[in-house]
N, C-alpha and C positions, 0 to 999 in steps of 0.2 A: 633390096630397094628401100629407100627411105622416103617417106611421104610426110609432108608437113602441111598442117591445115590450121588456120586460126579461126576459132569459133567461140562465141560468147555463151555464157550460162543461159541467157534468155532464149537464144536460139535452140539450145538443147531442150529446155523445158517446154518450148513451143512445139517441137516435133515429137519428143519422147514423153512429155508429161513430167511427173515427179519421180518417175522411176530412175534407176541408176543409168548413167550414160556409159555406153560401151562401144568399143571399136573392134572391127573384125577385118582381117585381111582375106580377100577372095582371089583365087588364081584359077584361070580357066584356059582351055585349049580345045582343039577339035576332038580330043578324046574325052573331055569332061571338065568338071569344075570341082575345086577343093576350097574348103573354108577353114580358117584357123579358129582356135578357141577365142572366146570373147575376152577382151581386156576391159575391165570395169574401171572407171575413174570415179572415186568417191571423195567427199570432203571429210578429212580426218578431224576428230575431236575427242575430248575426254572430260566427262562431267565432273563437277567438284565434289559432290556428296557421295559417300559410300552407301551402298544399299544395305549393308550390315557391317557394323564396326565391332572390333573385339571388346569384351567387357572384362574388368578386373576381377580377380578371384583370390580367395584365401584357401589354400589346400594344405593338407598334412603332408609330411615327408613321405616320399615313395609313392604318392598317388599319381594317377594320370591326369593331365591337364589338356583340355580342348579349348582353343581360342579360335572363334569363327571370324571369317572375313569374306564379304562379298563386295568386290571392287565396283567402282562407279561404271556406268555405261560409257562405251567409247568405240571409236573406229580409228584404227583397227583395235580389237579387244586388248585390254590392258594386261601386261604381265605383272605378276605379284611376287613380292619378296617380303621377308620378315626381318625386323630389327629388334635387338634387345639393348636398351640403353644406348641407342644410336649406333650400334655395331651390327653388321650384317650377320644373320644366322645362316650357316652353311651345313645342311644335313649330311653332307659327305664327310666333313671333318668331325662332326659330333653326331653320331648315330642316335643319340637320345632324342633328337628332334626329327620330326617327319612332317612334310607339307603335302597335303592331299591334293587330288585333282581339282577339287572345288576350292582350293586356296586356303583351307583351314590348317592351323598349326597344331600339332599334337606333341606334347612333351610326355614321353613314355613313363618315366619315373621322376617325380619332382625331387630336386636336390636343393640344398640351401643356396647353392650358387645360382640357381634358376630364379631367385627372387630379383625382380627388376621391373622396368617399364617396357612393355612390348608394343610395337607399332607395325601396322600393315601398310606397305608401300605399293601403290599401283602406278604403272607408267606405260606410255606408248610414245609414238614419234611426236606427239603434240605437247604433252605435259606430263608432270609427275605429281601424284597426289599422295598425302600421308594421312592416315586415320588418326584419331585421338589416341593417346597412350592408354594402355590397359595395365594397371598395376597388379602384378602377381606377387603374392606374399606366401612363401613356403614356411609354415610354422611347425614348431616341434612341441608336442605335448610332453610335459614333464613326467618322469618316471622315478619311482623310489629306488634307492640303492638298497642293498641288503642291510639287515639290522646289524648294528655293532654289538659287541659283547656287552653283557650287563656290567654296570659299574659296581664298585665295591659298596657294601652296605654303609649308609650314612651313619649308622650307630655303631659304636665300638662294642656296646653290650646291650642286648635286648632288642626291642622293636625299632625298626628304622625303615628307610626307603632306598631303593636302588632303581636305576633307570638305564635305558638304552635308547639310542637314537638312530635315525636314518636321515638321509638327505635327498632332496629332490634333484638329483644330479645324474640320473640314469634313464634318459638323458635330462639335461637341464632345459627347462622351457625357454623357447626362443620365439621372437617375432610375434608375441601375443598368444603363444600357446598356453593351454590351461595348466595351472599348477597342479601338483599332486593332491589328490583328495585323501583325507585321513590324517592320522596323527604322525608328527615327526618324532615325537618322544613318547615312550611308554614308561609308566611308573608302576612299580610293584612293591608291595610290602615285603620286608625281609626281617629275619631274626638273626642277630649275630650272637655267636656263642660267647658267653661272658668269660673273661680270663679268670683262671683259678690260681690264687696265690697259694704257695706251698706252706705246709705246716709241719712242725716237728712231731715225731712220735715220742713216746715216753722214754726216759733214760733207761739204759740197760743196767744190770746189776754191776757193782764194782768188781773189778778183776782182783785176783789174789795179789798181795803185796809182793813186788818184784825185788830183785837184788839191789836196784837203785833206790829203794825205799819209796817207790811211787806205785799207785794203783790207778786204774783207768776205767772209764765207762763211756758209752757212745749212744748216739741217737741218729735217726734217719729222717730225711725230708719226704715223708710218705703219707702224712695225714693232714691234708691230702697232698698228692704229688702235683707240683705246678704244671699247668697246662694252658694252651691257647694264649701264650704270651703273658701268663701270670708271673708274679715275682717269686724269685727263689727265697728259701728260708734264710733269715738273717741270724747270725750267731755261729757258735762253734758246734761242730758235730762230734767232737772228741774232748773229754775233760779229764784232767789228772789231779791227783791229790796225794800229798805226802802222808806216808804211813809210818808210825813210830812204835816204840815199845816192843812188845813181843812179836808184832806182825812183821817187823823189819829184820831180816836175817843178819846176825852179828858176825862181823869179820874181825880177826885179830889185827892190831896195828903193828906193822913191821917197820923195819929201818927205812923202807922206801917212803912210807907216809911221813915219818919224821923229817926226812930230807925235803920233802915237798913243802911242808909247813914252814921250815926255816927259809927256804927260797922266797916264799911269798912275803914274809916279814921284811926281808932285806929289800926287795923291790919297792915296797910301800914306803920305807924310810927314805930311799933315794928320791922318789917322786915328791915327797913332802919338802925335802931340802931344796930341790930345784924350784918349787913354787915360791918359797920364801925369798929366794934370790931375785926372781922376776918381779915380785911386788916391790922390793926395795929399789930396783933400777927404775921402775915406772914412776915412783914417787919423786925421785930426784929430777927426772926430766920434766915433770909437771911443774915443779917449783920454778925451774928456770924459765919455762914458757910464760908463767904468770907474770914474772918480772918484766919480760919483754913487752907484754901487752900493756901493762901499767905505764911504762915509759912512752909507748906509742900514743896512748890516749891523752897524755899531757900535751903533745904537739898538736893534736886535732881538736882541742877544747873549743867549744863555741861554733864549730863548723860540722854540721850534721846534715849531709845531703839526703834528700827525699827521693827514693827510687820510684820513678813513674814509668811503668811498663804497660802498654796496651794489651794486657793478656785477656784472654777469653776463657774463663774457667768453665769446666764442663757442667757445673751445677749452677750456672748463672740464670736461674729461673725464678728467683725470689726477690721481689722488690719490696722490702719492708723498711719503713722509716721510723726510727725512734726519736721523736723530737726532744730536744734539750731546751727547757725553758729558761736556762740561765745564759745561753750564748746563742749566737746566730749561726754557729757551725753545726751541721748535721752529718751523720755518717751512716752508711748501710750496716744493717745487722742481719743475722740469719744465715741461711745456707748459700747466699750469693758468694760470700768469701769470708774467711775468718778475720776478726778485727785485728789479730796479731800476725796475719800472714804478711811477711815482708815483701814477697815478690808481687803481690797484688795490691799493695797499699797505695792509696792516693788521697789527696785532700778533697773533701766534699764541701768546703766552704763556698757558699753562694753557688752551689752546684745547679745544673740545668734541670734536674728532675723535680725538685721542689724549691722554688725561690723563697728563701726565708724573708719574712717581713720584719719591719722594725719592732723592737722590743722582744725579738726572739719568738714570735708566734706565727702560726700558719692559719690562713683563712680558707674556708671551703666556699666556693661560689657555685652552688647547686651542682656540685660534682664535676664541674668543668675544669680542665687543666689550665693553669695560667700560662703554660709554655706552649710552643707551637705544636699543633697536632702532627705535622709531618715529622718534626723532630722526635716526638714520642714514638711514632711508628718505626722510624729508622732505628732508634735505640732498642726497641723490642726485637725487631727482626734481626739485629746484629748478634743477639745471643744465640747460643747453641741450640736450645730447645725451640726457638722461634724462627728457624730458618724457613719453615713453611708458612709463616704467618703472612696473610695477604697485606699488602701495603696500601690498598685503597681505603680511604676514609669513609666511603659510602656504606660498606658492609661491616664497619667497626665502630663500637662505642667504647668510651673509656672515661674514667673519672677517679677522683681522689676521695677516699672514705675513711672515717674513723668509727668509734664504737656506736655512733648514732645510726649507722647503716645507710642504706640508699637503694637506688635502683638504676640498672642499665637496660636500655631498650634499643633494638634495631627496628626502626620504623617500617611498617608495612611488611614485616616478615613473620610476625607472631612469636618472635624470639625475645626473651627478656631474662634478666637475672636480678632476683630480689635478695638484698643483703639485709637481714633483719637486724634490729637493734641488739647490741651486745654480742653479735656474731664476731666482730673484730675486737680483740682484747683492748681494754682501756689503756691509753698511752701509746697505741700503735696507730699508724696512718699508712694505708695501702693504696697504691695505684693499681687499679683493677681494670681489665679490658674485657670486652665481649665481641666476638667476631664469628662470621659464618664462612666456612670453606666452600668455595665455588669451583676451584680448579679441578679438572678431571683427574690429575695425578694424585689428588688427595683422597680419592674415593677408597674406602677401606675394602680389603679383599673379602669376598663372600664365597661360601662353599655350599654345594648341594642345592637344597631348596630355599636357601636364605635369600632375603630381599631387604633392601634398605628402606626403612619406613619413615625416616626423618632426615632433616639436613644434618650435616656434620658441623657441630658447634664447638667453639673453643672459648673458654673463659680462664682467666689467669691473672697473675702468673701462678703456675703450679707450685705447690709446696708452702703457700702461706698458711699461717696458723689460724684456724677458725675454732671458736668455742661453741658454735652452734651451726647447724646446716643452713646453707643458702639454698634457694629454690631457683632452678633453671627451667624455664618454660619454653617449649618448642612444639611446633605442629607435627602430627604424624598422619599417615595416609592408610592405616589399617581400618578394617570394618569394626574394630573394637570388640570382636567376639573371641574372648580368650580361649574358649573351648576348641577353636579351630587353629590357634596359633601357639607357638612357643616364642615369646618375645623376650629379647635380652638387651640389656644396656651394656654397650661396649665403651671402653675407655682406652686411649692410647697411652702407652707407657713412655718413660723417658727414652727408651731404646728405639721407639718408633713402632713397636708391635702393638696389635690390638688385643685386648683381653676382655673376657666376659666378667663383669663385676656384679651383675644382678640378673636374675630371671624372674619375670613378673609371676606372682603367685607362689614363689618359693623364696621369699625374702627372709634373710637372717637379720634379726633385730640388732645384733652386735656389730654388723657391718656398717661402714660410714655412708651407705647409699640406700635410697629408697625411691620408689617411683609410683606415682598415681596416674593411671591412664584414663583420660576422659574421652568423650566422643571424638574430638578432633585435636586435642592438646595433650601433651605429656608433661607432667610436673616432676622434676628430678630433684630430690633432696640429697645434697651431697656436702660432706665436710672437707672434701678435697677438690680443688679446681683442676681443670685439665680439658682435654678434648673428648667429646662424647658423641655418640650416635646410637639410634635405636634400630635394631636389626630383628627381623621376624623370620621364623621358619614355619611353613605351613604344615599342619598335622593332618589335614585332609584337603580334598579338592574343593571343599566348600569355602575355604579361606579366600578372602578377596581383598584387593587393594582399591582405594578410592582414587580414580583418575579424574582429571579435569580437562575438558575439551574447550579450546579457545579457537574462534574463527576470526581470521583477519583478511582484509583486502586492502588494495592500495587506496590511499586517501584521494588521489587524483589519477584518473585513467584517461589518457588521450589516444590510445590505440584500440584496435578491435579486440585484442586479447585482454582478458581479465583473470587474474590469478587469485584463488582462494586458498589460503594457508590454514591448515587444521593442525593445531598443536595438541599432542596427547602427552600429559605429564602427571606426575604425582600431585595429589590435591593438598599442597602446602603453600602458604602465603609467600614464602621466599621465592619459589619457582614462578608464581604468578607475577611477582614484582620483576623478576629477571626477564620474563618474556615481554612484559609491558615495556620495559626499558629498551629491549632489543628491537621491538616493533616500532617504537618511537624513532629510533635511528634509521630504520628501513623505510620510514614514511608510510607505515601501515595504520589502519584503524580497525577497531573492533566492530564486526558487522552483526553480532548476535550475542545474547547473554551467555556466560560460561555455563557449561553443563557438566554434571557429575555422572560418572559411569563406574560401575563395579566390575573390576577385572579379576576373574577367578584363576586359581592355580590349576588350570586344566591342560596346560601345555598347548593350548590352541592360540593361533595368531589372531591379531585384531585386523578386521577388514573395514574399509570405508568406501562408500560409493555415493554418487550424486545422481538423482533421478528427477523425473517430472519437470524438466525444463521446457519452456515453450519452443518447440522445434522450429517455428517460423522465424524466431529472432535469435536463438542461441543454439550452440552445439558444443559438445565436449570434444577436446582434442586428445583425450586419453584412449589409447588403443584397446586396453583391457577394460573389463566391466567394473573393476574395483582396484583399489590399492590395498596393500597388506603390510602391516608392521609385525616383524617376528616377535614371538612370545618372550624370548629371553631379553630382547632389547628393552622391553617394558618392565618385566619382572625384576631384573637385576637392579634397575634404578641407576645404572652407571651412566646412561646417556640422559642428561637432564632435560633437554628441550627437543624431544622427538616431534617431527611434524612431516606431513606430506602436502603436496601442492596439486590442486586441480586447476588445470588451464582450460578456461572457457573462451569461446569466440563468438562475438556478436556479429550479426549480418551488416549492421550499419552503425556509424558513430552516434546516430541520433537515438539508438536504443539504450535506455538507461535503467529501465525497470527489470529486475531479475527476481524470479520466484522459482524455487527448486526445493528438493527434499534431500537432506543429508542422512544417510543410513550408516550406523556404526554397530557392528556386532562381532562377537567372538565366535570363531568357527565352531559349528555344532553347539551353539549356545544361543541364549536370548540376546536380542539387540534392542537398539533404540533408534528412533528416527526424529529428526528435527526439521521443521518447516522454516525456510528462509524466504523472506519477502522484503526487499528494500530497493532503494534507488541508489545507483552507484555514483551519482553526481551530486545529489541534493543532500544525502545523509552525511553531515559533517560532525557527528557526535564525537566529543573528545574521548581520548583513550581512558582516562581515569575517573571521569565524573560519576559514573553510575556503578561500576563494578569493582574498581580498586579503591578500597577504603583509604582515604588520605589520612594517615596517622601522623598528626603534627605534634605529637608529644615530644618533650625534651629528651634527647638520647640519654642524658645522665642527670639524675637528681640525687642530692645528698641531704641527709638529715631529715627533719620532720616533713619537709615538702614532698618527700617520696612516699608518704604513707597517708592513707585515709584516716586511720585512727590516731589521734594525738598520743604522744608518748606517755603522758600522765594517765590518761584514760586506759591505755593499754596495761600499764602497771597495776592499776586498780582491778581490772578484769582478771588478770593473771592471779593476783593474790586472793581474789574472791573464789575462783573456780578451781585452782590447783589443789586446794585442800579437800580431801575426800569427804563426802557428805553422806550420812546414813541413808537418807531418802533418795540418793542418786542425783540430787540437784547440784552437780558439779560439772567438770569438763566433759565427762562422758555423755551427759544429756545434751550439752552443747554440740558435741560431735554428731549425735543422733539427729538433732534438729537441722544440722547443716549437711546431712546425708554422708557422713564420713564413717559409718559403722564398720566398713571393711578394714579401716586402718587403726582400729582400737589397739591392737598389739603394738604397732609402731608408736602410737602416741603415748602409750603407757610406759614405753622404754625411755622416754625423755624426762629430763629433770622438771621441765615446765610444759606439760601437754597443752595447756591453754595457749601458750605463746606460739607453739607450732600450728595450732588450729587457726589462730589469727594471722600468722604468716601466710598460710594457704588461702585464707579469705582475701588477704591483700592482693595476692597474685591473680585471683579469679575476678576481683571486682575493682581493679584499679581505675578503669575507665567508666564503669557503670555502677560503682559501689554507692550504696545508700546506707549511711549510718543509722537511719531510722529503722531500716529493716533489721539490722543487727540488734538494735535496742529492743525491737519487738520480740526477737528470739530470746533475748535475756529476760524479758518480762514473762514470756511463756515458761521459762525455767522456774520462775517464781523467786528470783533473787531480787532483793531490794536494791542491789547495786545497778539495776537498770537505769536508775536516776543519775548515774555518773556521767551519762551522755549530756547532761545539762550543765556540766562543769563550765565555769566561766573561762573566757579567753585568757584572763590574767593568770589563772592557775596553769593553763597549758603553756 
């Protein structure tokens, strides 16, 4: 039976109240009554908010994960399912998932693939609700690999170092997992067995005279026997000697010996006759050839073509000009090419290298080239030795110099070249350049514990003849504690290989190189121009390099994100200039003063972190607690501008004030912290005004303008102090007053020690030099010549 009744909700609530409305079928007869089960009619709904939503978690690999979910209240009760990255999770197909009776999700063993966003979905006949996503990150903590085998000892003979390394790859840290704790490199002292060169024993006694009238004696390479790669003995191990008179057994001359001697005489006569015939034939042919040449020259009289061939000789590294004051034609001399070399001969009249002026003279304009700078650089780089010479004029200075000397400077780099008076021979004019190598492929190869302590600087052209050493000044980044370092000066040869030409503390006075190491600057005395670099090898873990930390931010920030770039580089002016120029192109600005940090040879990485930000306004988007720069990236010096970026996010665009603390430390070592407090929109400090010294000096100066001490005064000082004085009031006392006691042996090896001292004073005091101070030192020495500083301008 079907029964239909129309009834309103108000009628139901009036009769039944607020209880559920139900219907029941009743059947009865004479035998009795039967009632069906109640059929309830309810209003279906599903509330919006979950009573408990899943929360994100970060768990290690293979751990169990529990994500709770209590669906919203509803009629009928909601069914629950789980999604990962919007895809349904089915425990039947992946048994690693399990959904409990109370709707919680259990991941039995966390896998890397389980990283994602998990969502709890509740649904019934009315609606479908989704919880907020819970981010699950499965991270992997780093683990060390096994130690590699020990490297070979760094020393060929005696005490050295050897190391072994391991990597944080077992496993590699992922998804913010912690890095491996401990050292990645172990360093141990080692002693290499020195090679033993072989030595000869005494000669044995002479043997009896033999039938061939010879006697013998021998010796052996056993005192000592060569070992561990030592050299073998040089020379003969067996020696013979003619023995005559009664020691030689006498044998009767027979007919056979007579026949032998006759045959030898006949052969000698035949060879002599043949030689005479050949000489006569040769002379006749030569006379005929000379006649032909004489006739040919008559036809070509007055027509002598000049062979012009654009050859590139291998030794085209010397640009030496010998001016001829009787004509306006000049030509190259020296090792560039022979004056009589026919294949390389070309006319230099009015050549582009030095434009001859009227009356056959050359004029120096403060060391500047009269020709186009780009043309000069192109001609230099076209030569064989200058293939790696940078073509940019920013990092290169050049000029024309004679015996009066001069100075080349690379502004804002701390690099200069002083050419003292009389260093260039009289009558010579040189075009000299100074440049810094910035390309990565020009970095010199380093081995073991070596590190680059200075920029790679080139001055040239190589091979020019100098009568006195020039002084090359460049910055270095060592802590200047020589007991912790073995510092070497390297020079690149013509073949491109790097050679050690000097080790500080072990200088040989007869060598053309010498070096003075100051707190931040290295002064190289050299009589040969070329490409130089300072390389250090640590002798202990106390050796440290000076690093400079620079902090930059965007000059204008219109987004919520704000990036702070922290540069970690060697403390030299050329790198500071390079970073400043790069940040100017990126639109960055300096947000704090540069800081100096000592980085020790402990094989520990450098870590950087930012703390103490106002959490209500700023937060860091870095997953890990710190950033790390590997030790070898810093120590090798091969990467010039290492930096890391901290990305911060502000809650509102109106937030402009930022205060935080930057912490920098070497793992298992002391660190430093710097407080930052600035406004990202109002602070418009220029890049260079406070921290980058604007060196506006002229890149090239020639003649007297390049020196503080006038030429005439300089000559008087040298003549006064070079002569030894019994009471010591000579150049030695001047060296003591200027704190140059360590260099006495070097100065004494020079023909004019006073001139070398004054050259060094010029390099140290070019910008801040005060002649009155030098005059006061002369007065302390007790020399009457201190009054020479009052010489008139007319005399100078």
